[in-house]
C-alpha positions, 0 to 999 in steps of 0.5 A: 205937710210932709210926712217927716214932720207929722207927729208920731201920735197922729200916725198911730191914730191912722190905723184906728181911723182906718179900722173904724171907717172899715166898720162903717163901710161894712154897715152901709155908711156912705158919708159921715161928719167929723162930729159923728166920727168923733163920737164913735171913736171917743175923740173930738171933731177938731182933733179929727180935722187936724189929723186929716189936714196933715195929709190934705183936704178929704172932706167937703163943707156941709157934706162931711167925709165919704166913708169909702173914699176916706178909708181909701185915702188913709189906706194909701197913706199907710201904704196898704195899697202896696204889698211890702215883702216880709219874712218871719224869723222864729216859727215857734208858737207865737211865730206860727200863730202870727203867720197863720192868723194875721191878714198880712196882705190887707195890712200892707205886707206879703209874708214870703218866707219863714225861718227857724233854727229848730230842725224839728220845725224846719220843713213843716208847713204854715199855710202855704209856706214851708219853714226854712232853715235859718242858714238859708236866710241870706241867699233867700234875701239876695234872691227875693229882696224882702224889706221887712222882718218879724222877729219871734226869737229869744231876746238874747239873739235879737240884736245880733240877728237884726244886724245880720238882717239889715246887712241882707237888706231888711229895713223894717222890724216887727219885733216880738222878742221882749227886747226893745230893739234899737238899731243904729241906722236912720233908714231902719224902722222898728215896731217893738211889740210887748203883749205883756204890757197891754195885759199889765195895763189891763191889770191896773185898770181892773185892780183900780176899779176893784179898789175904788169899788171896795173903798166906796163900800166902806 
């Protein structure tokens, strides 16, 4: 089955498979059945087999899956064997934390440039990279040809800056601007990240549990 007809829900499960298989590999597992993997991940064995069948036959009847081999195949599907050049725009607290602590190279990317408009930040170091002025982005992209960009800038600037970056050759955005970026280019991918959404979902879970507990006590 070609990638363009594989559902988004299947694609979004792949990183979780990769992470679980990495944990299993670290703990000495050599092989695992779909049933065992399903139990560990809270899925069903049929769901796992269906997901993997979208990309080919990875298991063997009566043997299950080779953990290292399956992890490698999923890594290739996710493009983790490649190192897509990436830049970061906005080196404030969040941008600095992402640049310093995300393991980009093991996630399919190579962070090659960091930019900011604040002259108090420009020239500072984050890891091995020096923060550059935003005025240098166009020339940097012309020479280094990054494909992806992280946006950690004010939401009111997101759309305008994204269009500029697209004109410089950027084709993928990891967007932390609190603005749902939608670009009118079919060949440009966007992953909008709202950390607050995850926290408010947890708030719902906590308050629902507390409410249910208090109701049972009455």
